[in-house]
Each structure stands twice: as structure tokens, then as C-alpha cells.
C-alpha atoms as one frame of an Amber mdcrd trajectory, in Angstrom:
protein
   0.023  -0.015  -0.046   0.966   3.656  -0.982   0.055   6.227   1.646   0.451
   9.856   1.771   0.944  11.256   5.052   0.291  15.120   5.644   1.363  16.219
   9.112  -0.554  19.209  10.420  -0.609  20.099  13.766  -2.690  22.865  15.076
  -0.522  24.928  17.470   1.203  26.552  14.694   3.002  29.801  16.817   4.446
  32.324  14.173   1.454  32.118  11.722  -1.762  31.302  13.656  -3.742  28.378
  12.287  -1.212  28.371   9.187  -2.307  24.894   7.967  -5.952  25.859   7.353
  -5.306  29.531   6.763  -6.614  30.767   3.422  -4.088  31.062   0.492  -5.372
  32.502  -2.453  -9.108  31.413  -1.873  -8.709  27.956  -0.122  -7.101  26.639
   2.852  -3.293  26.104   2.248  -3.597  22.674   3.240  -6.188  21.784   0.307
  -3.210  22.165  -2.238  -1.214  19.467  -0.813  -4.333  17.131  -0.684  -5.508
  18.075  -4.189  -2.030  17.093  -5.779  -1.804  13.844  -3.766  -5.185  12.871
  -5.217  -4.222  14.264  -8.398  -1.087  12.112  -8.800  -3.101   8.948  -8.553
  -0.052   7.039  -6.727  -1.634   6.763  -3.459  -3.993   3.968  -1.959  -4.799
   6.547   1.008  -4.273  10.115   1.667  -3.857  10.735   5.604  -3.618  14.124
   7.513  -1.926  13.553  10.859  -3.156  16.011  13.117  -4.142  17.023  16.584
  -6.888  19.555  15.911 -10.391  19.182  15.036 -10.883  22.256  12.763  -7.799
  20.698  10.560  -9.533  17.464  10.707 -12.739  18.796   9.367 -10.828  20.842
   6.536  -8.955  17.748   5.550 -11.878  15.564   5.218 -13.809  18.410   3.337
 -11.185  18.352   0.527 -10.774  14.499   0.339  -8.057  13.182   3.076  -8.649
  10.825   5.731  -8.358  11.512   9.401  -8.374   8.238  10.951  -7.066   8.981
  14.366  -6.286  12.109  16.301  -2.590  12.569  16.863  -1.603  12.043  20.530
  -0.532  14.951  22.760   3.147  13.656  22.932   3.670  14.304  19.178   2.025
  17.754  18.780   4.660  19.917  20.600   6.650  22.535  18.430   9.810  20.544
  18.870   8.574  17.090  17.589  10.196  15.846  14.320   8.307  15.058  11.387
  10.248  11.614  11.463   8.183  10.796  14.648   4.940  11.937  13.068   5.346
   9.721  10.013   6.402   6.726  12.117   3.232   7.043  14.095   1.056   7.088
  11.408   2.672   4.224   9.876   2.679   1.946  12.818  -0.938   3.114  13.349
  -1.736   1.861   9.717   0.184  -1.338  10.180  -1.674  -1.925  13.677  -4.935
  -1.571  11.874  -4.952  -4.198   9.376  -2.777  -2.065   6.668   0.685  -3.209
   5.227   2.610  -0.220   4.055   5.056  -0.212   1.232   5.823   3.403   0.538
   5.101   6.399   2.221   5.259  10.185   0.913   5.483  13.035   3.647   3.895
  16.013   1.937   4.002  19.427   4.193   0.764  20.727   4.602   2.067  24.382
   3.641   3.305  23.146   0.123   1.110  25.179  -2.274   3.218  24.703  -5.179
   3.540  21.137  -4.787   2.707  19.321  -7.839   1.052  16.044  -8.747   3.757
  15.493 -11.611   6.475  15.487  -9.114   4.976  13.336  -6.774   4.548  10.893
  -9.008   7.906  11.493 -10.555   9.301  10.702  -7.102   7.469   7.673  -6.527
   8.762   6.435 -10.089  12.486   7.362  -9.266  12.255   5.791  -5.952  10.770
   2.284  -7.116  13.161   2.116 -10.248  16.270   2.559  -7.967  18.087   1.390
  -4.915  17.597   4.392  -3.110  15.732   4.746   0.137  14.267   8.323   0.017
  13.367  10.834  -3.097  12.740  14.340  -2.147  12.508  17.710  -3.687  15.575
  20.154  -3.823  16.314  23.391  -5.717  19.277  25.562  -6.198  20.486  28.559
  -4.030  19.898  31.568  -5.885  23.455  33.183  -5.147  26.666  31.389  -4.482
  26.744  30.118  -0.938  30.556  30.035  -1.062  30.299  33.769  -1.240  28.080
  34.172   1.883  28.736  36.976   4.449  28.168  36.857   8.187  27.996  39.133
  10.993  30.869  38.994  13.418  30.380  39.427  17.390  31.236  43.373  16.674
  28.498  43.600  14.174  31.016  43.858  11.201  30.511  41.793   8.061  32.931
  39.094   7.115  33.185  36.542   4.719  32.537  32.799   5.544  35.177  31.947
   2.945  37.298  35.144   1.973  39.198  33.049  -0.723  35.778  33.001  -2.635
  34.707  36.488  -2.477  36.699  37.469  -5.716  35.678  34.437  -7.403  33.096
  34.610 -10.466  29.693  33.055  -9.675  30.172  30.709 -12.749  33.390  29.350
 -11.344  31.797  28.131  -8.228  29.981  24.819  -7.700  26.158  25.052  -7.605
  24.746  24.324  -4.389  21.006  22.744  -3.733  19.007  22.882  -0.485  15.763
  21.068   0.542  12.823  22.310  -1.306  10.474  21.274   1.683   7.414  20.027
  -0.218   7.795  16.308   0.177   9.590  13.311   0.743   9.142   9.788  -0.347
  10.501   6.718   1.322  10.050   3.141   1.766   7.911   2.447   4.820  10.974
   0.406   6.585  13.345   3.163   5.891  11.075   5.525   7.714  10.669   3.207
  10.530  14.158   2.723  10.758  14.984   6.179  11.018  17.267   6.163   8.220
  18.931  10.000   7.422  17.127  11.311   4.458  19.544  13.925   3.702  22.194
  11.454   2.433  23.604   9.448  -0.355  21.040   6.955  -0.589  18.063   9.700
  -1.279  17.189  10.766  -4.796  16.980  14.438  -5.598  13.811  15.999  -7.733
  15.123  19.074  -8.861  12.733  21.957  -8.671  12.989  25.163 -10.365  13.049
  28.137  -7.723   9.846  29.753  -9.059   7.784  27.071  -7.398   9.675  27.077
  -4.205   8.886  29.085  -1.015   9.467  28.343   2.754   6.420  29.547   4.699
   7.581  30.092   8.365   6.734  33.984   8.572   4.009  36.457   7.720   6.669
  37.766   5.276   7.185  34.237   3.652   3.180  33.909   3.349   3.033  37.259
   1.555   5.723  36.206  -0.792   4.195  32.874  -1.649   0.775  34.292  -2.160
   2.279  37.012  -4.501   4.043  34.201  -6.368   1.027  32.146  -6.626  -1.140
  35.271  -7.950   1.568  35.889 -10.587   1.190  32.170 -11.748  -2.535  32.374
 -12.109  -2.678  35.921 -13.948   0.167  34.517 -16.388  -2.087  30.965 -16.711
  -5.101  33.345 -17.817  -3.048  35.091 -20.455  -1.731  31.850 -22.368
């Protein structure tokens, strides 16, 4: 059985009720649920939550909420791996053998069904344990700056400051959309950011981390621009 697990707790602090806040016309979690359904690769799409309002919204958009997440997995320091493992164990304890799992974040409005499907196919066709989305940094990380204890600027790597961008190695970061993996790999808590993972490289214009109000505003502007351009075509 292939399962999508969307972890969505209710106690977000920096953005109140972030997981069900309206984003360009619908609750932000709806985008993840809709694209998971559209991908056609899941036997079940489950939202793991501790919040009744999130559960109601999730069900409205076609996801299952077969359990309410226990309190010890609802704090803001609880890791995603623990939440996913709880859901896998619950499913297997209730008669469902789980083969592959895709953890999809609830605040990933740019996630695409085609990328979800591609991640599954890459995972199945390879000997890798995980597949997840990455994108490039917009600026060479080798020329990054920092503020020292005297609030003065200095380079992390001074030897790279005068180098041309094209002479520096491209760097990538987690795009924060979804993580495919074998169920056993999640249960054994294998590291995701490792050589046994397959990268799904996304363009930067569909990647936006959403942790602050500024992030939220940027993401909505990106979505509105895409919707406007789509109407013109």
C-alpha cells in the first residue's frame, strides 16, 4: 500500500492556524491534498493532526483523518520523522501493510502532482531509500557573508569573494515539499539527507518556505503571478 501522510498540527505559533489559513482562495492544506489525489499513486491520503478544525478541513478536501495525533507528538519540537512513524505504525496496527510513504507538507501550495508521481517512480526504479525535492540557491553559498560579534561583515570563505559565480559549484537545498521513502526506511529512521536519497530538482519559482508572515506574502504573490500568467496563455 502506498500512503501519503500530511503532518498538520494545530499549534502553529508564528502564523496562527497556518495549516488551514486561506491562501489565494482556499485553505493552504487543500493544495497538498488535491495534488496528492491528482497524482494517482496513493491508496490512502492521511492527515495526521491533533486539531479538530484541521481534521474537518482535511476531510472536506478528500483526505482521511483516521486518528487524532496523541499529545506527546503535538509539540513544536516534535520531528516529522516521529509523526510519520506514528502514522505508519497506526496503519499497520489496523490491518494495513505499508510499502511506500510520501510525507507531504501541508504548507506547500506549489507542490505538483507530476513531481509526486516522478518521485515515486524514481524510488521504485532505483535502489535508493528516499526521494525528495531540492532546488538551487539563488546566490553562490561560497560567497556568503556573516556578522561577527562586533556586528561587522566578514566572509565565511574569504578566498571565494573574488571568484566569478560561474566558477563556483552549484549548491542545493531542501525544497520542503515532500519526502518519498520506503516504509521500513522511515521506521528505521534512516537519514533522509544522505547518498541513499534521490533528488527531484525543482525550479526556484515554485519553491517558497512558509514560516513567517513575510514568507506567506511572498508565496501568495508568487501564486497570484502564476495564476495571472496562466489566464493570459
